[in-house]
N, C-alpha and C positions, 0 to 999 in steps of 0.2 A: 383654367390656370393650375400652375403646379407650384408647390413649396418643396424644396429639397434643401435640407440643412444637416450637416453632419459634423459631430465633434464639436459642439459649441456649448459652453456653459450657459444656462438660461438664468439670467436675473430676471426678478420680477416684472420689471419695466420692458425687457426684451420679450417675456412672454405675453405680456398684455397686448404689445405691439403686434406679434404674430397671430394672436388669437383673432383680432380684426381681420387679418389677412385670409386666415383659415375659412372663414364663413363662405367664401366664395371659391375655394380650391376644389379641384377635381382629384388632385393627388397630394398627399401629405407625407413626407418622409423626414422623420426626426431620429435617425440613428445616432448613438453614441452622443446624447445631448444631456445626459445626467437627469433625466425625468424621473419622476417618483409618482406614487399613487395619487397625490393630490393634483398632478397635472392631468391624470386621467379622468378626473371629475370634470374639468374643463373641456377635454377631449370628447367625452361623453355628450356633452351639450352640444358641441359641434356637429357630431355624427347625427344628433337628433334634428339640427336646425338646418344641415346643409346637405339637400338630397342630390347634389350633384357630385358629393364625395364618393369615389369608387375604390381608391387606394390608400391604405393606411400602414404605414410602415414605421416600427418603433423598435426596431433591433437594438441590443445591448444597452438597455436601461434598466434602472431598478424598479420596475413597476410592482412586482409582487402579486400574489393572488387578489389583494384589496384593489390594486389598479386594474386588474382584468375584470373585477367583479362591477367597479364603475364604467368601463368601456362597454361591457356588455348590456348594461341598462340602455345605453345609447343604440347599440346593435340590435336589440328587441323592439324598438320603436318602428311603427309601420312606415315612418317617412325614410328611414334607412335604406340606402341603396348601395352599401359597400359591397364590392366584390372580391378584393384582396386584403388579406390581414396578415402582417407579419410582426411576430412576437418572439423572435429568437433571442434567446440568452436574456431573459428579463425576470429570471429568479422566480419562476412559477414552480408550483407543486401539483400534486394531483387534485388538489383543492380547487384549481382553476379549472378543472375539466369538466365539473358539473355545469359550471356556468356556460363553459363553450359548448357543452352538449345542447343546452337550451337553445343556443344561438343557432348551431347546425339544423336542429330540429324545425326552428320557426323561421330561418332567414334564408329563403331560396336564392337570393342574389349572390349570396357568399359562394364563390367558386374556387378560392385559393386560401389556404390556412397553413401558415408557416410557424410551427412551435418548438423547432428543434432547439439544443442546447437549453434545455429546461429540464428539471428533474421530475418528470411527469410519472415515471414508472409504468409498469405493466397494468397496475390497477387503474391509474387515471386515464390511460389510452384506451382501456376497456371500455371506459364510460364515454369517450369520444366516438368509439365505434357505435355505440347504441345512438348516439346523435346522427351518425351517417345513415344508420338503417332507416332513419325516418323518411317517408316518401317526399316530404317537402325539401330534403337536403339535396342540392344539385352540385356538391363538391366535386371539382375537376382535378385540382392539386393538394396533395398532402405531404408535408415535409416533417419527419419525426426523427431526424439525425440526433445522435447523443441525448436520448431521452431515459436511459437506463431500463431499456426494455428486455426481456427475456423470452425465452421459447414459449412461455406461457400465453404470449399475446397472440399468437398465429391463429387459434381458433376464432378469437373475436374479430381479428382482420379478415379472414376468409369469409366470415358470415356479413360482414360489412361489404365486402368486394361483390358477393353475390346479389347483394340487394341494389348496388351502385353502379349501373352501366356508364354513368357519365364520368367515371374516374379515370384520368388520363395519365396521371404522374403520381409515383409513390416512391419516397424516399425514406429507407430505413438503415441508412448507414451508421456505422460505429454505435450498434447495439450488439449485445452477446447472444445472438439468435443460435448459432451452430447449425450443424448440417441437417439435423432431424427436422428442426423448424424450417429451415429454408426450403427443405423437400415438400413439406406440408403446404406451405405458401404457394410454391410453384403449381402443385395440383390444384389448389385453389384456384390460381390465377388461369391456368388453362380451362378449368370449368366455368369460371365466371364470365358473364356477358359483357364485362367493360372492355372497352378498346384501349388498353394501356399503351402510352407512347413512350414513357420514361419509367425505369426501374434502377434505383441505385440501392446497391448492398456492399457498400465498401465497408472493410474492416468489421464483418459480420460473423467471423469464425467459420467461413467456408473453407472446404477441401474439395478434392477431386470427386468425394464421395456423393456431392449434391450436384455435380455438373451435368449430369444426364437430364435432372428434372429442371435444370434452368435451360438446358437445350431443348428441352420439350416447349418450353415457354415460347423460346425464339421460333420454333416450327410452327406453333399453333397460334401465335399472336402476330399476325402480319402488320399490325398497328405498331408494334415496338419498334422505335427508332433510336432509342439511347439506353445502352446498358452500361452500368459500371460496377464491376466487381473487383476494383482495385483493392490493394491491402488484404488480401485473402490468400492463403498458401494452396492455390489451386494446382499449381505445378504443370509440367508438359503432359502428362496424363489427363489432367483437367481440361486443358486448353483443347486437346485433341477431341474430347467429348463437346464441349462449346461449339467447337467448329462443325460438327454434324448439323447442329441447328442453325448455326450462322449460314452454313453452305445451302440450306435448304432453299428451293426456288420461293417459297411463300415468305421467307425472311426478309425484311425490308430495312435491315439496320443501317443507321447513318452514323452514330457516334459510339464507340467501343473503347471503354476504358479499362486496361489490364495492368496498371501499374503495381509494382512490388508484389507480383504474383509468383514468385519462384520459377519464372520461365528462363529457359536457357536457348542456346541456338537450335536445340532440336525441335522447339515449337515453330521456329521460323518457316520451315516447309509449309506447315498448315496455314500459318499467317500470311506467307506470300502467295499462296493459292487464294486466300480470302481477298487479299488487296488487289490481285491482278482480276479477279472474276467477279467480285460483288459489286456491281456499278452503282449501288446506293450508298456504299460506305464511303463517308467523307472525312472522318476523324478517327484517329486511333492513338491512343496513349499506352506506351509500353516502359515508362519511366520505371528506372531501377530494377530492371531485369537483367540477368547476365548473358545478354545476347551474342556478345563478342563481335570481332570483325566477320566471322563467317557467316553469323545470323543476319548482319546488317547488309552483307552483300547479296544474300537471297531476297531480303527485303527490297533491296534496291533493283533488282532485276525484276521483280514484281510490278515496281513502280513504272518500268519502261513498258509494260504491257499497255497497249492503246485503250484496253477495257478499264484500266484503273481510273478512277476519278477521286482519289484521295486528295483532299485538300490540306489536311493537317496532320503532321506525323511528329508524335512527340517521343524522343529516344534519349532523353537525359540520363546520364549515370548508368549507361548500358554497358560498360567495359569496353568502349570502342577506341581505337588508335588511329594513327595517320594511315595504317594500312587499308583501311576501308574508305578513305576519302576518294579515291579514283572512282569507286563504284558509285558512291553518292554524288560526286561530280556529273557522271554519265547520267544518273537517274534526273538530275536536276536539269540537264540540257535537253532531255527527251520529254518529261512530263509537264505539260502546259497547265495542269489543274493545280499542282501543289502551291500553295500560297503560305504556309506556316511550317517551319522545321525549327523545333526545339532539339538541338544536339549539345547542349552544354554538359559540363562535368564529365567530359570524356577527354581522354589524352590525345587530342588531334594534333597539336603542336602547330608551329608556324607552316611546317611543310603540308601538314594536313588542310590548313585553311587555304593555302595557295591553290591547292587543287580543288577545293570548293568553289572558290572564286572563279575559276574557269567555267565550271557548269553554271555558277550564278550569272556570269555575264553572257551566257549564250541567249540568242534571241527567243528561244522556245520557253526560257525560265521566266516564271511570273512570282516569284518569292515576294511576299509583302513584309515578313516578319522573320528574322533570322536570330536565333539565341545560341550564343557562343561562350557564355559564362563559364569560368573555371576550365578552359580547355588548353592551358600550359602555352597560352600565345604571348609572344613579346613584341616589342616595336619592330621586329624584323618581318611580320606578315602587314603591317599597317598600311603601308604604300599600296600593296594590293587590294586591301579592304577599302582603301580611301578610294581607289580606282573604281571598284566595283559600286560604292556608294554614289559617286558622281555621274556613272553612266547607266545605272539601273533604276529608271524612276519608278518602277512599281515598288522597290524597297522602301518602306515607311518606318519600319522598327527594327531596331538592331541592339542587341544586348552583349556587351563585352566585359561584363563584371567579373571581379576576382582573376583577373589576369595582369601580369606585372608589365604593363604598356610603358609606365614611366612617362616622362615629359615629351620624349621623342615620338613615342607612338600617339600620344593624344594630340600632339600638334598636328601629325598628318591626318588624323581624323577630323581636327577642327578645319584643316584646308579644304577638305572634300565638302563638310558642311557649309562652307562660305559659298561654294559655287551653285549658280542658279540652276543648274541641272541636277542637284542632289534633291532628292524629295524625303529624305529621312525626317520624321516629325518627332520620333521617340528615340532616345539614345541613352541607354541605361548603362551606367558605370560604377557600380557599386564597388567599394573596398579597393579602390585603385589609388596609389599614392601619386600626386603631382605636386608641382612648387606652386608657390603663391602667384607668381607671373603667369603659369598656365592657368591657374583658377580665375584670375582678371580675364584672360583671354576667353575662357567658357563663357563668364557672365556677360562679357561684351557681345559675343556670339549670339546668346540668347536674347540680348536686348535689340540687336539689329536684325534677327529673324525670330520674330516673336511666336511663329508657327512651330518652332523647334522646341521641345521639351527634354532637356537633360537631366536625367535622374541620378543622383550619386549620394 
């Protein structure tokens, strides 16, 4: 049994009603429910008396250190079988870390701990690392984003990594680590016996200076499938170093996020080689990099390579124009694997989308999700888009937000949605102006086709 409630104010009567339900739940999710430490006392009792409970998610509640202390009393009981604990943005400080250390040391069932968006600080996370080093700790996933960590945390983290072969996922994004600390962390990862699968280091003050060490992790950890170094100024030179590791035969990367990394079209030669030859790679994000049309054309050439298995490509806000759309269309008509294309916030224009739709409607194209928000589109391209929507049954999600489509364009899109051959289930239309008459048409369409969700 699962209890999943979000964004609900808890009255005393409602809370009492839910407590009865929780006694037999395997999963409890109560994000954004205005819970406090007093609710945690009740939850502790649930943890203690419900041995089937394996997941507890309490993100974005003002639990505070006192609330975590209550929870941990339940977590430390022998009957507790909790495996996943989510406490993101719960107003915790380093004071909570001593209590959580006790749980890590004594509760081998706990395999996931998510405590990001809390002011734990370096001192607090050092205490958590002590708990990780206990032989009883079997932690597999640790999320420490936005925890006010500094470079001083790396020595403790490396010691924990050395003693924890079970660890598979480590997220340290949005902490001011810097190159020196990241180098030390990577050296520790190479030496550690853990089979890390996910490493997230977004916005950690990384430059090209530490990319050789990250590349070494990619070469030496064939288990690593998900790497995110977005929002770091690694530049084209840093990307070239990363690609040395990414292209190594032992690297089995699947998901690579490089958003806002100061990349230019000069990086696209290396990226194209990666996309065309690394058959394990299924998702790449290049959002907010100045790739330009010339860079996109190189990527499209790589997508046409039979060895490419890429399923998701994110190139939003990359300085693209109509000029690259013929190449994108050709890639869509050739690549059978690509399912998600985020190409919004580029000046594609109506002419560019007309070209895209040619590739979209090719029998080889299997696109399921297409994002075209803020692409300078007007009603002029909506007839072609409507044809694609009505004929391409694999297309289930379409984003046309922030485009001046007006009543004429929206009506054409609605015509396509009404057709039984149209399979679009989610249509995203943020910040588009239309009349009250068209608004009525949209609401009526949702009523007649309840499987369609229109988000505006």
